[in-house]
DSSP file (Angstrom, degrees, kcal/mol; ACC not computed):
  #  RESIDUE AA STRUCTURE BP1 BP2  ACC     N-H-->O    O-->H-N    N-H-->O    O-->H-N    TCO  KAPPA ALPHA  PHI   PSI    X-CA   Y-CA   Z-CA
    1    1 A X              0   0    0      0, 0.0     2,-0.1     0, 0.0     8,-0.0   0.000 360.0 360.0 360.0 138.3  -17.1   -9.7  -22.6
    2    2 A X        -     0   0    0      1,-0.2     7,-0.2     2,-0.0     2,-0.1  -0.259 360.0 -86.8 -84.7 171.0  -19.9  -11.7  -21.3
    3    3 A X        -     0   0    0      5,-1.4     3,-0.3     1,-0.1    -1,-0.2  -0.399  29.6-140.1 -76.7 155.1  -20.4  -13.0  -17.7
    4    4 A X  S    S+     0   0    0      1,-0.2    -1,-0.1    -2,-0.1    -2,-0.0   0.945  92.9  25.1 -87.4 -48.2  -18.9  -16.3  -16.7
    5    5 A X  S    S+     0   0    0      2,-0.0     2,-0.3     0, 0.0    -1,-0.2  -0.188 116.9  54.9-116.0  42.5  -21.4  -18.0  -14.6
    6    6 A X  S    S-     0   0    0     -3,-0.3    -4,-0.0     2,-0.2    -3,-0.0  -0.898  86.2 -99.6-153.5 176.4  -24.7  -16.3  -15.8
    7    7 A X  S    S+     0   0    0     -2,-0.3     2,-0.0    -5,-0.1    -3,-0.0   0.463  74.3 125.6 -83.4  -4.2  -26.8  -15.7  -18.9
    8    8 A X        -     0   0    0      1,-0.1    -5,-1.4     2,-0.0    -2,-0.2  -0.272  47.4-159.0 -68.8 138.2  -25.6  -12.3  -19.3
    9    9 A X        -     0   0    0     -7,-0.2    -1,-0.1    -2,-0.0    -2,-0.0   0.638  29.0-130.1 -96.8  -7.8  -24.2  -11.3  -22.7
   10   10 A X        +     0   0    0     -8,-0.1    -2,-0.0     1,-0.0     0, 0.0   0.909  52.2 148.5  74.6  39.2  -22.2   -8.2  -21.6
   11   11 A X        +     0   0    0      2,-0.0     2,-0.1     0, 0.0    -1,-0.0   0.883  44.7  79.0 -75.7 -45.5  -23.5   -5.9  -24.3
   12   12 A X        +     0   0    0      2,-0.0     2,-0.3     0, 0.0     0, 0.0  -0.372  50.7 155.3 -76.7 143.5  -23.4   -2.5  -22.4
   13   13 A X        -     0   0    0     -2,-0.1     2,-0.3     0, 0.0    -2,-0.0  -0.949  45.5 -99.1-157.0 154.5  -20.2   -0.6  -21.9
   14   14 A X        -     0   0    0     -2,-0.3     2,-0.5     1,-0.1    -2,-0.0  -0.637  38.1-123.8 -79.8 137.9  -19.3    3.0  -21.4
   15   15 A X        -     0   0    0     -2,-0.3     2,-0.2     1,-0.0     3,-0.1  -0.656  17.6-136.9 -91.4 128.0  -18.3    4.9  -24.4
   16   16 A X        -     0   0    0     -2,-0.5     4,-0.1     1,-0.1     2,-0.0  -0.538  35.5 -96.9 -80.3 149.4  -14.8    6.6  -24.2
   17   17 A X        -     0   0    0     -2,-0.2    -1,-0.1     1,-0.1     0, 0.0  -0.398  23.1-135.9 -65.1 139.4  -14.8   10.2  -25.7
   18   18 A X  S    S+     0   0    0     -3,-0.1     2,-0.3     2,-0.0    -1,-0.1   0.924  89.1  79.8 -61.3 -46.8  -13.6   10.3  -29.3
   19   19 A X        -     0   0    0      1,-0.2    -2,-0.1    -3,-0.0     4,-0.0  -0.541  61.6-172.1 -68.0 123.5  -11.4   13.4  -28.6
   20   20 A X        +     0   0    0     -2,-0.3    -1,-0.2    -4,-0.1     3,-0.1   0.470  52.5  96.4 -97.8  -8.2   -8.2   12.0  -26.8
   21   21 A X  S    S-     0   0    0      1,-0.1    65,-0.1    65,-0.0    64,-0.1  -0.200  90.1 -77.6 -76.3 175.8   -6.7   15.4  -25.9
   22   22 A X        -     0   0    0     63,-0.3    -1,-0.1     1,-0.1    64,-0.1  -0.373  58.2 -95.0 -71.5 154.7   -7.1   17.0  -22.5
   23   23 A X    >   -     0   0    0     59,-0.2     3,-1.6     1,-0.1     4,-0.2  -0.238  27.2-120.5 -73.6 156.1  -10.5   18.7  -21.8
   24   24 A X  G >  S+     0   0    0      1,-0.2     3,-1.5     2,-0.2    -1,-0.1   0.828 105.0  66.3 -68.0 -22.3  -10.9   22.4  -22.4
   25   25 A X  G 3  S+     0   0    0      1,-0.3    -1,-0.2    54,-0.1    -2,-0.0   0.574  91.7  64.2 -76.4  -5.5  -11.9   23.3  -18.8
   26   26 A X  G <  S+     0   0    0     -3,-1.6    -1,-0.3     2,-0.1    -2,-0.2   0.445  81.5 101.2 -96.6   5.9   -8.4   22.4  -17.6
   27   27 A X    <   -     0   0    0     -3,-1.5     2,-0.3    -4,-0.2    15,-0.0  -0.483  64.4-139.6 -79.0 159.4   -6.6   25.2  -19.6
   28   28 A X        -     0   0    0     -2,-0.1     2,-0.5    14,-0.1    -2,-0.1  -0.865  18.8-117.7-113.2 153.3   -5.5   28.3  -17.9
   29   29 A X        -     0   0    0     -2,-0.3     2,-0.2    13,-0.0     9,-0.0  -0.784  31.0-134.2 -90.3 132.1   -5.9   31.7  -19.5
   30   30 A X        -     0   0    0     -2,-0.5     8,-0.1     1,-0.1     3,-0.1  -0.563  23.8-104.6 -82.5 151.5   -2.4   33.2  -20.0
   31   31 A X        -     0   0    0     -2,-0.2     2,-1.2     1,-0.1    -1,-0.1  -0.159  55.2 -74.3 -65.2 166.6   -1.9   37.0  -19.1
   32   32 A X  S    S+     0   0    0      6,-0.0     2,-0.2     3,-0.0    -1,-0.1  -0.558  85.6 124.1 -69.2  94.2   -1.6   39.5  -21.9
   33   33 A X        -     0   0    0     -2,-1.2    -3,-0.0     1,-0.2     5,-0.0  -0.732  69.9 -56.3-137.2-176.1    1.8   38.9  -23.3
   34   34 A X     >  -     0   0    0     -2,-0.2     4,-2.0     1,-0.1    -1,-0.2  -0.196  54.0-114.8 -60.2 159.6    3.2   38.0  -26.8
   35   35 A X  H  > S+     0   0    0      1,-0.2     4,-1.8     2,-0.2    -1,-0.1   0.834 116.1  55.6 -69.0 -26.5    1.6   34.8  -28.3
   36   36 A X  H  > S+     0   0    0      2,-0.2     4,-1.6     1,-0.2    -1,-0.2   0.905 110.7  44.0 -71.5 -44.0    4.9   33.0  -28.2
   37   37 A X  H  > S+     0   0    0      1,-0.2     4,-2.2     2,-0.2    -1,-0.2   0.859 112.9  55.0 -75.7 -30.8    5.3   33.7  -24.3
   38   38 A X  H  X S+     0   0    0     -4,-2.0     4,-1.7     1,-0.2    -1,-0.2   0.874 107.2  48.2 -60.1 -38.5    1.6   32.8  -23.9
   39   39 A X  H  X S+     0   0    0     -4,-1.8     4,-2.0     2,-0.2    -1,-0.2   0.829 111.3  49.4 -65.3 -37.2    2.1   29.5  -25.5
   40   40 A X  H  X S+     0   0    0     -4,-1.6     4,-2.4     2,-0.2    -2,-0.2   0.875 111.5  50.6 -71.8 -38.0    5.2   28.9  -23.3
   41   41 A X  H  X S+     0   0    0     -4,-2.2     4,-2.5     2,-0.2    -2,-0.2   0.864 111.5  47.0 -66.3 -41.1    3.1   29.8  -20.2
   42   42 A X  H  X S+     0   0    0     -4,-1.7     4,-2.2     2,-0.2    -2,-0.2   0.915 112.7  50.1 -75.0 -41.2    0.3   27.4  -21.3
   43   43 A X  H  X S+     0   0    0     -4,-2.0     4,-1.7     2,-0.2    -2,-0.2   0.896 110.5  49.3 -62.9 -39.5    2.9   24.6  -21.9
   44   44 A X  H  X S+     0   0    0     -4,-2.4     4,-2.6     1,-0.2     3,-0.3   0.962 109.5  52.6 -59.3 -50.1    4.4   25.3  -18.4
   45   45 A X  H  X S+     0   0    0     -4,-2.5     4,-2.8     1,-0.2    -2,-0.2   0.902 105.9  55.0 -53.9 -42.4    0.8   25.0  -17.0
   46   46 A X  H  X S+     0   0    0     -4,-2.2     4,-2.2     1,-0.2    -1,-0.2   0.890 109.0  46.8 -61.5 -40.0    0.4   21.6  -18.8
   47   47 A X  H  X S+     0   0    0     -4,-1.7     4,-2.6    -3,-0.3    -1,-0.2   0.936 114.9  47.3 -63.5 -45.1    3.6   20.3  -17.0
   48   48 A X  H  X S+     0   0    0     -4,-2.6     4,-2.3     1,-0.2    -2,-0.2   0.860 109.7  50.2 -61.7 -40.9    2.3   21.6  -13.8
   49   49 A X  H  X S+     0   0    0     -4,-2.8     4,-3.1    -5,-0.2    -1,-0.2   0.873 110.4  52.2 -68.4 -37.4   -1.1   20.2  -14.1
   50   50 A X  H  X S+     0   0    0     -4,-2.2     4,-2.2    -5,-0.2    -2,-0.2   0.925 111.2  48.3 -66.7 -43.8    0.5   16.7  -15.0
   51   51 A X  H  X S+     0   0    0     -4,-2.6     4,-2.6     1,-0.2    -2,-0.2   0.933 110.7  50.0 -61.2 -39.0    2.5   16.9  -11.9
   52   52 A X  H  X S+     0   0    0     -4,-2.3     4,-2.8     1,-0.2    -2,-0.2   0.927 110.7  48.0 -65.6 -43.7   -0.4   17.8   -9.8
   53   53 A X  H  X S+     0   0    0     -4,-3.1     4,-2.7     1,-0.2    -1,-0.2   0.937 113.6  47.7 -58.8 -39.8   -2.5   14.9  -11.1
   54   54 A X  H  X S+     0   0    0     -4,-2.2     4,-2.3     1,-0.2    -1,-0.2   0.887 110.1  51.8 -71.1 -31.2    0.3   12.5  -10.5
   55   55 A X  H  X S+     0   0    0     -4,-2.6     4,-2.2    -5,-0.2    -2,-0.2   0.936 112.1  49.4 -63.8 -43.9    0.9   14.0   -6.9
   56   56 A X  H  X S+     0   0    0     -4,-2.8     4,-2.5     2,-0.2    -2,-0.2   0.875 108.9  51.3 -54.9 -44.4   -3.0   13.4   -6.4
   57   57 A X  H  X S+     0   0    0     -4,-2.7     4,-1.7    -5,-0.2    -1,-0.2   0.896 114.3  43.1 -65.9 -38.4   -2.8    9.9   -7.6
   58   58 A X  H  X S+     0   0    0     -4,-2.3     4,-2.0     2,-0.2    -2,-0.2   0.870 111.4  53.3 -69.5 -36.0    0.1    9.1   -5.3
   59   59 A X  H  X S+     0   0    0     -4,-2.2     4,-1.0     2,-0.2    -2,-0.2   0.910 112.0  45.1 -74.3 -40.8   -1.4   10.8   -2.3
   60   60 A X  H  <>S+     0   0    0     -4,-2.5     5,-1.9     1,-0.2     4,-0.4   0.861 111.9  54.3 -70.9 -29.7   -4.7    8.8   -2.7
   61   61 A X  H ><5S+     0   0    0     -4,-1.7     3,-1.3     1,-0.2    -1,-0.2   0.883 102.5  53.8 -69.2 -34.0   -2.8    5.7   -3.2
   62   62 A X  H 3<5S+     0   0    0     -4,-2.0    -1,-0.2     1,-0.2    -2,-0.2   0.756 102.7  60.4 -67.0 -24.9   -0.8    6.1    0.0
   63   63 A X  T 3<5S-     0   0    0     -4,-1.0    -1,-0.2    -3,-0.2    -2,-0.2   0.572 126.0-103.0 -75.5  -9.5   -4.3    6.4    1.8
   64   64 A X  T < 5 +     0   0    0     -3,-1.3     2,-0.3    -4,-0.4    -3,-0.2   0.682  67.7 152.2  98.7  21.9   -5.0    3.0    0.5
   65   65 A X      < -     0   0    0     -5,-1.9    -1,-0.3     1,-0.1     2,-0.1  -0.603  43.2-120.0 -89.4 148.8   -7.3    3.6   -2.3
   66   66 A X     >  -     0   0    0     -2,-0.3     4,-1.6     1,-0.1     5,-0.1  -0.329  29.6-108.4 -72.9 158.0   -7.6    1.3   -5.3
   67   67 A X  H  > S+     0   0    0      1,-0.2     4,-1.9     2,-0.2     5,-0.1   0.817 120.9  51.4 -63.8 -32.2   -6.8    2.6   -8.8
   68   68 A X  H  > S+     0   0    0      2,-0.2     4,-1.6     1,-0.2    -1,-0.2   0.882 109.9  49.7 -66.9 -40.5  -10.6    2.5   -9.7
   69   69 A X  H  > S+     0   0    0      1,-0.2     4,-1.9     2,-0.2    -2,-0.2   0.812 110.2  50.6 -74.6 -27.6  -11.5    4.5   -6.6
   70   70 A X  H  X S+     0   0    0     -4,-1.6     4,-2.4     2,-0.2    -1,-0.2   0.932 109.9  50.5 -73.6 -45.0   -8.7    7.1   -7.5
   71   71 A X  H  X S+     0   0    0     -4,-1.9     4,-2.3     1,-0.2     5,-0.2   0.850 110.4  49.4 -58.2 -35.1  -10.2    7.4  -11.0
   72   72 A X  H  X S+     0   0    0     -4,-1.6     4,-3.3     2,-0.2     5,-0.3   0.954 112.5  47.5 -74.9 -46.4  -13.7    8.0   -9.5
   73   73 A X  H  X>S+     0   0    0     -4,-1.9     4,-2.6     1,-0.2     5,-0.7   0.894 110.9  50.0 -62.5 -42.8  -12.4   10.7   -7.2
   74   74 A X  I  X>S+     0   0    0     -4,-2.4     6,-2.0     3,-0.2     4,-1.2   0.922 116.8  44.8 -61.3 -43.7  -10.3   12.5   -9.9
   75   75 A X  I  X5S+     0   0    0     -4,-2.3     4,-0.7     4,-0.2    -2,-0.2   0.966 121.0  35.1 -72.6 -48.4  -13.5   12.5  -12.1
   76   76 A X  I  <5S+     0   0    0     -4,-3.3    -3,-0.2    -5,-0.2    -2,-0.2   0.923 132.0  24.8 -72.8 -43.1  -16.0   13.5   -9.5
   77   77 A X  I  <5S+     0   0    0     -4,-2.6    -3,-0.2    -5,-0.3    -2,-0.2   0.744 130.8  33.3 -97.3 -24.0  -14.0   16.0   -7.4
   78   78 A X  I  <<S-     0   0    0     -4,-1.2    -3,-0.2    -5,-0.7    -2,-0.1   0.527  95.5-121.4-106.9 -13.1  -11.4   17.2   -9.8
   79   79 A X     << +     0   0    0     -4,-0.7     2,-0.7    -5,-0.6    -4,-0.2   0.786  64.4 136.5  72.8  30.0  -12.9   17.2  -13.1
   80   80 A X        +     0   0    0     -6,-2.0    -1,-0.2     1,-0.2     3,-0.2  -0.880  25.0 176.4-111.2 105.4  -10.5   14.9  -14.7
   81   81 A X  S    S+     0   0    0     -2,-0.7     2,-0.5     1,-0.3    -1,-0.2   0.932  74.6  24.2 -75.6 -45.9  -12.5   12.4  -16.8
   82   82 A X     >  -     0   0    0      1,-0.2     4,-0.8    -8,-0.1     3,-0.3  -0.972  62.4-162.5-125.8 117.7   -9.7   10.5  -18.4
   83   83 A X  H >>>S+     0   0    0     -2,-0.5     4,-2.8     1,-0.2     3,-0.9   0.913  93.3  59.7 -57.4 -43.9   -6.2   10.5  -16.5
   84   84 A X  H 3>5S+     0   0    0      1,-0.3     4,-1.0     2,-0.2    -1,-0.2   0.812  98.2  56.6 -63.0 -26.7   -4.5    9.4  -19.8
   85   85 A X  H 345S+     0   0    0     -3,-0.3   -63,-0.3     2,-0.1    -1,-0.3   0.863 117.4  36.2 -68.8 -32.3   -5.6   12.5  -21.6
   86   86 A X  H <<5S+     0   0    0     -3,-0.9    -2,-0.2    -4,-0.8    -3,-0.1   0.948 132.7  21.7 -78.1 -62.9   -3.9   14.6  -18.9
   87   87 A X  H  <5S-     0   0    0     -4,-2.8    -3,-0.2     2,-0.3    -2,-0.1   0.656  94.0-123.8 -86.4 -21.2   -0.8   12.6  -18.0
   88   88 A X  S  <<S+     0   0    0     -4,-1.0     2,-0.3    -5,-0.6    -4,-0.2   0.420  87.4  74.9  81.8  -0.2   -0.3   10.4  -21.2
   89   89 A X  S    S-     0   0    0     -6,-0.3    -2,-0.3     2,-0.0    -1,-0.2  -0.983  83.4-108.7-137.9 154.7   -0.4    7.4  -19.0
   90   90 A X     >  -     0   0    0     -2,-0.3     4,-2.4    -3,-0.1     3,-0.4  -0.250  36.7-104.0 -77.4 165.6   -3.0    5.4  -17.0
   91   91 A X  H  > S+     0   0    0      1,-0.3     4,-1.8     2,-0.2     5,-0.1   0.850 118.6  53.8 -57.3 -38.1   -3.4    5.3  -13.3
   92   92 A X  H  > S+     0   0    0      2,-0.2     4,-2.9     1,-0.2    -1,-0.3   0.866 108.5  51.4 -64.8 -39.2   -1.8    2.0  -12.8
   93   93 A X  H  > S+     0   0    0     -3,-0.4     4,-2.5     2,-0.2    -2,-0.2   0.900 109.2  48.8 -72.6 -42.8    1.3    3.0  -14.8
   94   94 A X  H  X S+     0   0    0     -4,-2.4     4,-1.2     2,-0.2    -1,-0.2   0.881 111.4  50.9 -61.6 -33.9    1.7    6.1  -12.7
   95   95 A X  H ><>S+     0   0    0     -4,-1.8     5,-2.0    -5,-0.2     3,-0.8   0.966 111.6  47.5 -70.9 -56.2    1.3    4.0   -9.6
   96   96 A X  H ><5S+     0   0    0     -4,-2.9     3,-1.3     1,-0.2    -2,-0.2   0.870 106.9  57.3 -57.3 -38.8    4.0    1.5  -10.9
   97   97 A X  H 3<5S+     0   0    0     -4,-2.5    -1,-0.2     1,-0.3    -2,-0.2   0.866 114.0  40.2 -55.6 -37.7    6.4    4.4  -11.8
   98   98 A X  T <<5S-     0   0    0     -4,-1.2    -1,-0.3    -3,-0.8    -2,-0.2   0.280 115.7-113.1-103.0  13.0    6.2    5.5   -8.2
   99   99 A X  T < 5S+     0   0    0     -3,-1.3    -3,-0.2    -4,-0.4    -2,-0.1   0.720  87.9 110.0  72.5  24.2    6.3    2.1   -6.6
  100  100 A X      < +     0   0    0     -5,-2.0    -4,-0.2    -6,-0.1    -5,-0.1   0.320  37.8 125.6-106.2   1.9    2.8    2.3   -5.3
  101  101 A X        -     0   0    0     -6,-0.5     2,-0.2     1,-0.1     4,-0.1  -0.285  68.8-105.1 -66.3 147.8    1.1   -0.3   -7.5
  102  102 A X        -     0   0    0      1,-0.1    -1,-0.1     2,-0.1     4,-0.1  -0.538  20.2-134.6 -71.0 140.3   -0.8   -3.1   -5.7
  103  103 A X  S    S+     0   0    0     -2,-0.2     2,-0.4     1,-0.1    -1,-0.1   0.800  95.0  46.9 -68.7 -28.3    1.0   -6.5   -5.7
  104  104 A X  S    S-     0   0    0     65,-0.1    -2,-0.1    51,-0.1    51,-0.1  -0.945 103.8-102.7-115.9 140.7   -2.2   -8.4   -6.6
  105  105 A X     >  -     0   0    0     -2,-0.4     4,-2.6     1,-0.1     5,-0.2  -0.178  32.2-115.2 -52.7 146.4   -4.4   -7.0   -9.6
  106  106 A X  H  > S+     0   0    0      1,-0.2     4,-1.5     2,-0.2     5,-0.2   0.876 110.9  49.7 -60.5 -47.5   -7.6   -5.1   -8.5
  107  107 A X  H  > S+     0   0    0      1,-0.2     4,-1.6     2,-0.2     3,-0.3   0.889 111.5  45.2 -62.2 -41.2  -10.0   -7.5   -9.9
  108  108 A X  H  > S+     0   0    0      1,-0.2     4,-2.7     2,-0.2     5,-0.2   0.921 110.4  58.1 -71.3 -37.6   -8.5  -10.7   -8.5
  109  109 A X  H  X S+     0   0    0     -4,-2.6     4,-1.1     1,-0.2    -1,-0.2   0.784 107.0  45.7 -67.9 -18.0   -8.2   -8.9   -5.1
  110  110 A X  H  X S+     0   0    0     -4,-1.5     4,-2.0    -3,-0.3    -1,-0.2   0.797 110.4  53.7 -84.3 -25.8  -11.9   -8.2   -5.0
  111  111 A X  H  X S+     0   0    0     -4,-1.6     4,-2.4     2,-0.2    -2,-0.2   0.941 110.8  47.8 -64.0 -48.2  -12.7  -11.8   -6.1
  112  112 A X  H  X S+     0   0    0     -4,-2.7     4,-2.3     1,-0.2    -1,-0.2   0.855 109.8  51.5 -59.7 -35.9  -10.5  -13.0   -3.2
  113  113 A X  H  X S+     0   0    0     -4,-1.1     4,-2.0    -5,-0.2    -1,-0.2   0.874 109.8  49.1 -68.6 -41.6  -12.2  -10.6   -0.8
  114  114 A X  H  X S+     0   0    0     -4,-2.0     4,-1.9     2,-0.2     5,-0.2   0.892 112.1  49.0 -65.2 -42.8  -15.7  -11.9   -1.9
  115  115 A X  H  X S+     0   0    0     -4,-2.4     4,-2.7     1,-0.2    -2,-0.2   0.934 111.5  50.7 -66.7 -44.8  -14.5  -15.6   -1.4
  116  116 A X  H  X S+     0   0    0     -4,-2.3     4,-2.3     1,-0.2    -1,-0.2   0.925 112.6  45.5 -63.3 -46.4  -13.1  -14.6    2.1
  117  117 A X  H  X S+     0   0    0     -4,-2.0     4,-1.7     2,-0.2    -1,-0.2   0.833 112.8  49.3 -63.8 -33.2  -16.5  -13.0    3.0
  118  118 A X  H  X S+     0   0    0     -4,-1.9     4,-2.6     2,-0.2    -2,-0.2   0.901 111.6  52.5 -74.2 -42.7  -18.6  -16.1    1.6
  119  119 A X  H  X S+     0   0    0     -4,-2.7     4,-1.2     1,-0.2    -2,-0.2   0.903 108.5  48.5 -60.1 -42.5  -16.2  -18.4    3.7
  120  120 A X  H  X S+     0   0    0     -4,-2.3     4,-1.2     1,-0.2     3,-0.4   0.915 112.2  48.3 -68.3 -37.0  -16.8  -16.5    6.9
  121  121 A X  H >X S+     0   0    0     -4,-1.7     4,-2.2     1,-0.2     3,-0.5   0.939 109.2  54.9 -67.9 -40.1  -20.7  -16.6    6.3
  122  122 A X  H 3< S+     0   0    0     -4,-2.6    -1,-0.2     1,-0.3    -2,-0.2   0.753 100.1  59.5 -65.8 -26.4  -20.3  -20.3    5.7
  123  123 A X  H 3< S+     0   0    0     -4,-1.2     3,-0.3    -3,-0.4    -1,-0.3   0.907 114.7  36.0 -67.4 -40.8  -18.6  -20.8    9.0
  124  124 A X  H << S+     0   0    0     -4,-1.2     2,-0.4    -3,-0.5    -2,-0.2   0.791 126.9  38.5 -79.8 -24.1  -21.7  -19.4   10.8
  125  125 A X    ><  +     0   0    0     -4,-2.2     3,-1.4    -5,-0.2    -1,-0.2  -0.686  65.0 169.2-122.4  78.8  -24.2  -21.0    8.4
  126  126 A X  T 3  S+     0   0    0     -2,-0.4    -1,-0.1    -3,-0.3    -4,-0.1   0.709  74.4  54.6 -69.7 -16.7  -23.0  -24.4    7.5
  127  127 A X  T 3   +     0   0    0      4,-0.0     2,-1.4     2,-0.0    -1,-0.2   0.399  70.0 121.2 -98.1  13.1  -26.2  -25.6    5.7
  128  128 A X    <>  +     0   0    0     -3,-1.4     4,-1.2     1,-0.2    -3,-0.1  -0.616  37.6 177.7 -70.7  95.7  -26.3  -22.6    3.3
  129  129 A X  H  > S+     0   0    0     -2,-1.4     4,-1.8     2,-0.2    -1,-0.2   0.845  75.7  52.7 -68.6 -42.2  -26.1  -24.8    0.1
  130  130 A X  H  > S+     0   0    0      1,-0.2     4,-2.3     2,-0.2    -1,-0.2   0.897 106.2  51.6 -68.2 -34.7  -26.4  -21.8   -2.2
  131  131 A X  H  > S+     0   0    0      1,-0.2     4,-1.9     2,-0.2    -1,-0.2   0.810 107.9  52.6 -67.9 -34.4  -23.5  -20.0   -0.6
  132  132 A X  H  X S+     0   0    0     -4,-1.2     4,-1.3     2,-0.2    -1,-0.2   0.883 111.6  48.1 -68.7 -36.2  -21.3  -23.1   -1.0
  133  133 A X  H >X S+     0   0    0     -4,-1.8     4,-1.9     2,-0.2     3,-0.7   0.965 111.8  47.9 -52.3 -62.3  -22.3  -23.1   -4.8
  134  134 A X  H 3X S+     0   0    0     -4,-2.3     4,-2.4     1,-0.3    -2,-0.2   0.817 109.1  54.7 -57.2 -38.7  -21.5  -19.5   -5.1
  135  135 A X  H 3X S+     0   0    0     -4,-1.9     4,-2.8     2,-0.2    -1,-0.3   0.890 106.3  51.1 -60.8 -41.5  -18.1  -20.1   -3.3
  136  136 A X  H <X S+     0   0    0     -4,-1.3     4,-2.2    -3,-0.7    -2,-0.2   0.928 112.0  47.8 -69.2 -44.2  -17.1  -22.8   -5.8
  137  137 A X  H  X S+     0   0    0     -4,-1.9     4,-2.0     2,-0.2    -2,-0.2   0.920 112.2  48.5 -58.1 -51.6  -18.0  -20.3   -8.7
  138  138 A X  H  X S+     0   0    0     -4,-2.4     4,-2.3     1,-0.2    -1,-0.2   0.938 112.4  48.6 -54.4 -54.0  -16.0  -17.4   -7.1
  139  139 A X  H  X S+     0   0    0     -4,-2.8     4,-2.5     1,-0.2    -1,-0.2   0.845 108.1  54.3 -63.7 -31.5  -13.0  -19.7   -6.5
  140  140 A X  H  X S+     0   0    0     -4,-2.2     4,-2.1     2,-0.2    -1,-0.2   0.903 109.0  49.4 -67.2 -38.2  -13.1  -21.0  -10.1
  141  141 A X  H  X S+     0   0    0     -4,-2.0     4,-2.5     2,-0.2    -2,-0.2   0.891 108.1  53.4 -58.5 -39.2  -13.0  -17.4  -11.3
  142  142 A X  H  X S+     0   0    0     -4,-2.3     4,-2.8     2,-0.2     5,-0.2   0.929 110.6  46.7 -64.2 -47.2  -10.1  -16.7   -9.0
  143  143 A X  H  X S+     0   0    0     -4,-2.5     4,-1.4     1,-0.2    -1,-0.2   0.883 112.4  49.8 -62.8 -35.3   -8.2  -19.7  -10.6
  144  144 A X  H  X S+     0   0    0     -4,-2.1     4,-1.4     2,-0.2    -1,-0.2   0.892 113.3  45.3 -67.2 -45.6   -9.0  -18.7  -14.0
  145  145 A X  H  X S+     0   0    0     -4,-2.5     4,-2.5     1,-0.2    -2,-0.2   0.817 110.8  52.4 -73.5 -33.8   -7.9  -15.2  -13.5
  146  146 A X  H  X S+     0   0    0     -4,-2.8     4,-1.5     2,-0.2    -1,-0.2   0.824 106.6  55.0 -65.1 -33.1   -4.7  -16.1  -11.7
  147  147 A X  H  X S+     0   0    0     -4,-1.4     4,-1.6    -5,-0.2    -2,-0.2   0.874 109.2  47.5 -66.3 -34.1   -3.9  -18.3  -14.6
  148  148 A X  H  X S+     0   0    0     -4,-1.4     4,-2.4     2,-0.2     5,-0.2   0.966 111.6  49.4 -69.8 -47.9   -4.2  -15.4  -16.9
  149  149 A X  H  <>S+     0   0    0     -4,-2.5     5,-2.7     1,-0.2     6,-1.8   0.759 109.8  50.9 -68.7 -17.9   -2.2  -13.1  -14.8
  150  150 A X  H ><5S+     0   0    0     -4,-1.5     3,-0.8     4,-0.2    -1,-0.2   0.889 109.1  52.3 -79.7 -35.1    0.7  -15.6  -14.4
  151  151 A X  H 3<5S+     0   0    0     -4,-1.6    -2,-0.2     1,-0.2    -3,-0.1   0.932 114.4  41.8 -63.5 -42.4    0.7  -16.0  -18.3
  152  152 A X  T 3<5S-     0   0    0     -4,-2.4    -1,-0.2    -5,-0.1    -2,-0.2   0.423 115.3-118.5 -89.1   8.2    1.0  -12.2  -18.8
  153  153 A X  T < 5S+     0   0    0     -3,-0.8    -3,-0.2    -5,-0.2    -4,-0.1   0.813  80.8 121.5  69.3  31.0    3.5  -12.0  -15.9
  154  154 A X  S   <S+     0   0    0     -5,-2.7     2,-0.4     1,-0.2    -4,-0.2   0.574  77.1  45.0 -96.5 -13.0    1.5   -9.7  -13.6
  155  155 A X  S    S-     0   0    0     -6,-1.8    -2,-0.2    -9,-0.1    -1,-0.2  -0.986  99.5-105.7-123.7 133.9    1.7  -12.4  -11.1
  156  156 A X    >   -     0   0    0     -2,-0.4     3,-1.7     1,-0.1    -2,-0.1  -0.305  34.8-120.4 -63.2 150.0    4.8  -14.4  -10.1
  157  157 A X  T 3  S+     0   0    0      1,-0.3    -1,-0.1    -7,-0.1    -7,-0.1   0.491 110.8  56.8 -76.2  -2.4    4.5  -18.0  -11.5
  158  158 A X  T 3  S+     0   0    0      2,-0.0    -1,-0.3    -8,-0.0     2,-0.1   0.381  80.1 119.0-103.3   4.9    4.7  -19.6   -8.1
  159  159 A X    <   +     0   0    0     -3,-1.7     2,-0.4   -13,-0.1    -4,-0.0  -0.425  39.8 177.8 -70.5 139.7    1.7  -17.6   -6.8
  160  160 A X        -     0   0    0     -2,-0.1     2,-0.5     2,-0.0    -2,-0.0  -0.999  29.4-126.3-144.1 137.1   -1.2  -19.8   -5.8
  161  161 A X        +     0   0    0     -2,-0.4     2,-0.4   -22,-0.1     3,-0.1  -0.740  31.0 176.8 -80.0 124.7   -4.6  -19.1   -4.3
  162  162 A X     >  -     0   0    0     -2,-0.5     4,-0.6     1,-0.1     3,-0.5  -1.000  30.6-141.6-130.5 133.7   -5.2  -21.1   -1.1
  163  163 A X  H  > S+     0   0    0     -2,-0.4     4,-0.5     1,-0.2     3,-0.4   0.821  98.3  61.8 -68.9 -28.4   -8.4  -20.5    0.8
  164  164 A X  H  4 S+     0   0    0      1,-0.2     3,-0.2     2,-0.1    -1,-0.2   0.899 115.1  30.4 -65.8 -37.7   -6.4  -20.8    4.2
  165  165 A X  H  > S+     0   0    0     -3,-0.5     4,-1.0     1,-0.2     3,-0.3   0.273  92.7  98.1-106.3  14.3   -4.2  -17.9    3.6
  166  166 A X  H >X S+     0   0    0     -4,-0.6     4,-1.2    -3,-0.4     3,-0.5   0.879  77.1  59.2 -65.9 -38.8   -6.6  -15.9    1.5
  167  167 A X  H 3X S+     0   0    0     -4,-0.5     4,-1.0     1,-0.3    -1,-0.2   0.839 101.3  56.2 -63.8 -27.7   -7.8  -13.7    4.5
  168  168 A X  H 34 S+     0   0    0     -3,-0.3    -1,-0.3     1,-0.2    -2,-0.2   0.872 102.1  57.4 -71.7 -35.3   -4.2  -12.5    5.0
  169  169 A X  H << S+     0   0    0     -4,-1.0    -1,-0.2    -3,-0.5    -2,-0.2   0.815 114.7  34.3 -60.0 -35.4   -4.1  -11.3    1.3
  170  170 A X  H  <        0   0    0     -4,-1.2    -1,-0.2     1,-0.2    -2,-0.2   0.489 360.0 360.0-103.0  -5.8   -7.1   -9.0    1.7
  171  171 A X     <        0   0    0     -4,-1.0    -1,-0.2    -5,-0.2    -2,-0.1   0.484 360.0 360.0 -74.0 360.0   -6.4   -7.9    5.3
């Protein structure tokens, strides 16, 4: 998808791996037993690894991390490239299942945070015309995105962005 208020066409994107199964480095080698028991041990390991990944996701969410930050930590520190390939569901679904999902979607939250910081800058620098213009663009993105989230029922229909109460949303 292209950019909203610039000339970028949005061509580049990261390629998801074709293979949707869990990576080979997450397997555990079973002890020398019959093949059937070894298969059972591997299946038990997958259940344990799934639970451990979900526990890690919940632990990071309780620390106040966003779903994208959790994904970066799991990728870099724990070697889990795609959470969906291990658990069968995405990070946000795991958070919703445990009641830890953020009430405002992450992209909308970051836009509101940006608008609050621009507004704070404008209080100190009233003649900054470019920042006033950028604030208008950011707030139009917020309104457009909130309209989409209301339509898809990720936000309540009475939710409305107001610049006066925006700082309480991101605090």
